[in-house]
C-alpha positions in Angstrom: 11.4 -7.5 -7.2 13.7 -4.5 -6.0 13.1 -4.4 -2.6 13.4 -0.7 -2.2 9.0 -0.5 -2.3 9.5 -2.3 1.1 11.2 -1.4 4.2 10.6 -1.9 7.5 11.2 1.1 10.6 10.9 1.4 14.2 10.2 4.8 16.4 10.1 5.4 20.1 6.1 4.6 19.6 6.0 1.6 17.2 7.5 -0.6 14.3 6.0 -1.5 11.1 6.4 -1.5 7.2 6.9 1.3 4.9 5.2 0.6 1.5 6.3 3.2 -1.9 3.4 2.6 -3.8 2.2 4.3 -7.5 -1.5 4.3 -7.6 -3.9 4.3 -10.5 -7.2 5.7 -9.8 -10.3 4.8 -11.7 -9.3 1.3 -13.2 -11.6 -0.8 -13.9 -10.7 -3.9 -10.8 -8.5 -2.9 -7.3 -5.0 -4.9 -7.5 -1.8 -5.2 -6.8 0.3 -4.8 -10.2 3.7 -5.4 -9.9 6.7 -3.0 -9.9 6.6 0.5 -11.3 9.6 2.5 -11.8 10.8 1.8 -7.4 7.2 1.8 -6.6 5.1 -1.1 -6.1 1.6 -0.6 -8.6 -2.0 -0.7 -7.3 -4.4 -0.5 -9.5 -7.4 1.8 -7.6 -10.9 1.2 -8.6 -12.1 4.0 -6.5 -12.6 7.6 -8.5 -10.0 9.8 -6.9 -12.5 11.9 -5.7 -13.0 13.8 -2.2 -11.1 11.3 -1.0 -12.2 8.4 -2.4 -9.6 6.5 -3.7 -7.6 7.0 0.1 -10.5 6.2 1.6 -10.9 2.7 -0.8 -6.8 2.3 -1.0 -7.1 1.7 2.7 -10.0 -0.4 4.0 -8.3 -2.6 0.6 -4.9 -3.1 1.6 -6.2 -3.5 5.1 -8.3 -6.5 3.8 -5.8 -7.6 1.3 -3.3 -8.3 4.3 -5.2 -9.1 6.5 -4.7 -5.7 8.5 -6.8 -3.7 11.0 -7.5 -0.6 9.3 -6.4 1.2 11.8 -2.7 0.0 11.3 -2.3 1.3 8.2 -2.4 5.1 7.3 -0.5 7.3 4.5 2.5 8.7 5.4 2.8 10.7 2.4 0.9 11.5 -0.6 -2.2 11.9 0.0 -3.1 14.1 -2.9 -0.8 12.4 -5.5 -0.5 8.9 -7.0 2.8 8.1 -5.2 2.3 7.9 -1.7 3.6 6.4 1.0 1.6 3.6 3.5 3.1 3.1 6.5 1.5 -0.5 8.1 2.2 -0.4 12.3 3.0 -2.8 14.5 3.3 -5.6 10.9 6.7 -8.1 10.2 8.2 -7.1 6.8 8.6 -10.5 5.6 5.3 -11.3 6.2 3.8 -8.3 4.0 6.2 -9.2 1.6 4.9 -12.3 1.0 1.5 -12.0 1.1 1.7 -8.8 -1.3 4.4 -11.2 -3.5 1.4 -13.8 -3.8 -1.0 -11.4 -4.9 0.3 -10.1 -7.5 -1.7 -10.2 -10.9 0.5 -11.1 -13.5 
């Protein structure tokens, strides 16, 4: 897989991992799908109304990657399918391995 969809970051306060996602709301199930261009594709069962899909995305990422919900942030794309997600206090290699192990093939 092309590594541009996942990168580590450091700031004064935090370090962690950023994911560039293509989200498909209203799908049959919520799952890590694979690549969509240079982004990682995620299908979401939740509808894109009243922030349901965003809330569902954060909760699902936290659960599937065994991270606290408080560590998951939507950095950009709240009203778009193209999102940038930040996972605070996480390790790049660990997050990458977890996601790759969960992708539906």
